[in-house]
N, C-alpha and C positions, 0 to 999 in steps of 0.2 A: 095558659099554662099558670099554674100555682108556682110562682117563681122558689117562693120560701119551703114549699116542701118539697120542692125538685129537688133544692141546695142540701136540708136534712134528707133524702132519702140518698145524693151520692155521699153525702160523709156516713151514712151509714153500710154503704155498700164498699167504702173504703177502710173500712175500720173492720167489717165483717168478710168483705171477697166474699159474697153471697147475696145473689137477687132471692131467692127464698125465704132467707135469714129476715133481710130485708123488709119482704111484704109479709112476714109474720107480725114483725113489730109494727107496723103500721097499718096494720089491717085493710090490707087491700092486694092484689094478685102479683105475680110478678112478671106478669103479663103488663100490668099498668106501671111498673116502676122500671121495665125495661123501657116504654116507650117514654117515658118523663125521661129519661137519662139520655133518650135518642133525643130529643126536643132540644135539651141545652147542649148536646152537641151541637144540632145544627144550628142553633143562635148563638154558639162561639167560632162556629166553622172550626172547629178541631175535634179529632179523637182524644177521648179521656181515658177509657176504657178497651182493653183486649179481652174479648170474651170465647170463649172456646167452653166444649161441653163439658169438662171436668174442672174449670178455675175461672177465676176472671183475676185480669190483672191491670193495674196502672199505667196509664203513659206518663214518659215524662211530666207533660202536660196537665195529665191527672192527678199527679202528684202534688205540683204547685199548685193546682186548682183547690185540693184537699186540704192542703196547708193552709192557705189562707181562708178558707170555709170555715176552719177550726175557729180564728178568732174574730169573724163577722159573725158565728153564731155566739160562740160567747158574748159578745156585746148586745144581739137581738136579747137572748136570754135576761141579761143583764138588766137593758131597757125595759122589758116588760115587769123583772119585780120591780124595778125602782117605782113604773108609774103605777104600779099595785100601790105599792107604801104609801103613795102620793095619795093615793084615793081613799085609803082607810085612814081609822085613828093610829098615831103613832103606839107601835108597839114592838115586842123583842127583844131579843140580846143587844145591846150593845157593847162591841169588843174596845176596851180600851187599855191603851198600855202607855204607859210614863215613866220617866225619870223618876229615882228613889224620891229626891226631896221636893220635886210639886207632887209626885203622887201621895206623898204621906203628909205635907205640909199644906196642902190646897187642896185637891180634889174633894177628899170625902167630906167636908160640908156641905160643899156644892152638889155633888150624888146625893147625898141626903134630900139638900132642898129640892134638887131637881127633880126626886122621886114624889113628892107633895104634886107636884105639878102633871107631870105626866107616868103616873102609878101601873101603867100598861107595859113601860120601858125598866127592864132589868140591866144593871150594868156589871159586866164582868170586867175587873180590874186587874191588869197585871203590871209588876213593877219591875225594871231591869234595867241596868244602867246602858247598856248597847241600845240604840236604835234598831227595829222591828222590820222584815220585809211583811208590808203588809198584807200582799195578795199572796203570799206561801202561808203565812201565819193566821190568815183569816181575822185581822185586826181592821175597825172601822175606823180607831183613830189612833195616831201614836204622837204623846207628848214630847218633844225634843228639845233640846237646847242650843244645837246648829241647826242653818238653814238644809232642809234636804238634798239629796245631789242626784238621786238614782230619776232614772227615767219612769215616766206614768205616774207620777206623784205629782198634786200640788199640795201649798202650804199656804197657811193663815198665821202671820204674826200676832201674836197677843203683845208681847212685848220685848225690850232689847234691855239688857242685863251688864252691868260692869261685876268686877271681880272687887271686891274689898282683900285685903290683908287683916287679921284681925286677933288678937291674945285676949288671956285673961289679965285682968289687974295685978294678979298675983304673979304672974308669969313675969310679966312685966317690970314690975319690981324690982329696981338694983340689975338690971341687964342693960348692957351695951345701948347707946342712945343710937337710934334709925332716924339719918337723916337722906338716906338715898340708898337705892337698891344694894347694892356694893353691902352696906352693912348687915344687909342680912344674914351674911354668910357666917357670923359669929354668933349666930343662933339659935336654937332648935327649931326644926319646920317641918311642917307636918302638909303632905303631900298627895296627892289624889294618883293613885296610879294608873297609869298608860303604858302600850305597848315599847317594849324595849327597857334596858336596865341605869338609861341617863333621866334625871329629872331637871327640868329646865323650866325656870320662869318666865315670861318676856315683857319686857315694859317698854312704854312710848315715852321718849321726850318730842320736843317738835323738830320734827322731819326727821326722826330716828327711829331706829324699832331695833333693842340691845334685849341682850338675855344674862342669864345668872344661872350656872350650873352648878348642881349642888346635891348633897346627899342627906336626906328627910331623917329627922328624928325618930320618926313614926311615916308609914305610908299604908291608904286604904283602897280600893276600889268602889267607897260608899261615903258618899257627903255626909250623911248624918251622924258615922263613925268620928269623921275628921272634925265635925263641928263640935261633938260631947268632947274628942281628948283637949280642943282647945277650951273648951269652958271649964274643963280639969286642971287646965296650967302646963299643958305639956308641951306646946311651943306655938307657933305661929303659924294662922292655917289660911289658904288662898280658897274663899268661897262668895259664891254670886250673893251680891249685895240683898235683894230681897229677902235671902232666906237668912242673914243676920243680922237682918232691921231692928226686930225686937230687944234679939241679947244688945245690942250695941245702946239702943234707947234706954234700958233697962239698968245699964253699966254693968254686964253679967262679961261683956266681951269689949274692947279698945278698939279702933281702926287707927293703923299705922299707914305710914308712908301715903298720906291722903291726895298729895299733890301728883302722885302716879297712876297712870292706868296700866295695870298689871292684869297677866292672864297667863295659864298655861297652854291653852291654844291658840285662839284669835280672839280679834277682838269685834265680832259680829255677833253674839251669840243674844240668846236672849230666850225665851220660850215659844217653840212655831207648832199648832197643831197641825199636823200631816195627816193626809188623806189621799186615796186613789183619785186618779182623776179621770173621773167618767163623766158620762153627759149630762145625769140628774143626779144630785146629793140626796141620798134618802132624809126623807123628812125627822129621823129619831138623830142621824149625825148633823145636821143643820140644826136641830133646835138645841143639840145638846152643846156644839159649839159655840153659838149663839148667847145661850145661857153662862156657859165658861167666860166669855169674851165681856159678858155685860160685868160681869164682876171682878176680873182680874188684867183686862186690856189697859194700856195704856202706861205712864213713867208713874203715874200714884198709885194707880189701886191695886198694882203688884204687891208694893210695900204695906197694905192693910191686909192682903191675903193670906199670907203665910203664915201658919201656924195660930189662926184665927178665926172665925167662923164668918169672916166680913161681912156681919150684920146679917149674918142669915139664922132664923128659930128654925133648925132643922127637927124640932119633934116632932113625932108624929100627932 
């Protein structure tokens, strides 16, 4: 018995409740379909179908068998596609989702340079602040700032990062001194919007985690907007270190309270490439992940990548 074909036949019957329709789908006789199903039942030593002249119904065992077959056959087809992709030249659409700051500040020059190496792969880049459901949205790679928590995915950490409190020299001129986090309450603060109406920044002291609740001068769900507001002298913003590195180096922004680690979420953030946990990683995904990691992974490269071409010549 061809077990894979038998499983596909049973899955079709579970969907159609019809032997004749399944026979037409697979180009065999209804008798042949019936014989294969009988062989499955004999091998499993359980009744899967209740048959009559008018209808076909699944037994309780048949329902459970059909439910598990859906996942098994999906994985077999996925494996087949992956093997085909490996055996041929990398090509086709690569669907990438990313946080806004990383997607705008880092990925475009990398995508342009990657295209020169693999012209048959075209990248569809979507930017949003919230993580995406990879399977439901049919996304190949999601670049996130926090480690994934859902089942069925795996991650590749490109780098860890800290958050820096930054403000423009014009804003800080004549403002109250900043010696400890509580001094922030005397300043205009620029906050990233999170669920709820309370704005809190957490900071670490030796063996102690404390927090400051505040009312922001401005708030936004977009880090680029907060960065621009800080440059314009509207207040103090809390942003990823690699996104403000060039502004600090060039004097457009100054870092304050540099002796403290401060975050609006947790202290394990950075950049994580998240993909579905499949037996084989398709070549186009693996190649792009390796290419991005080559140019941004690690504590130093992340500073060179943001807002620059990272030494890449992307001209055609």
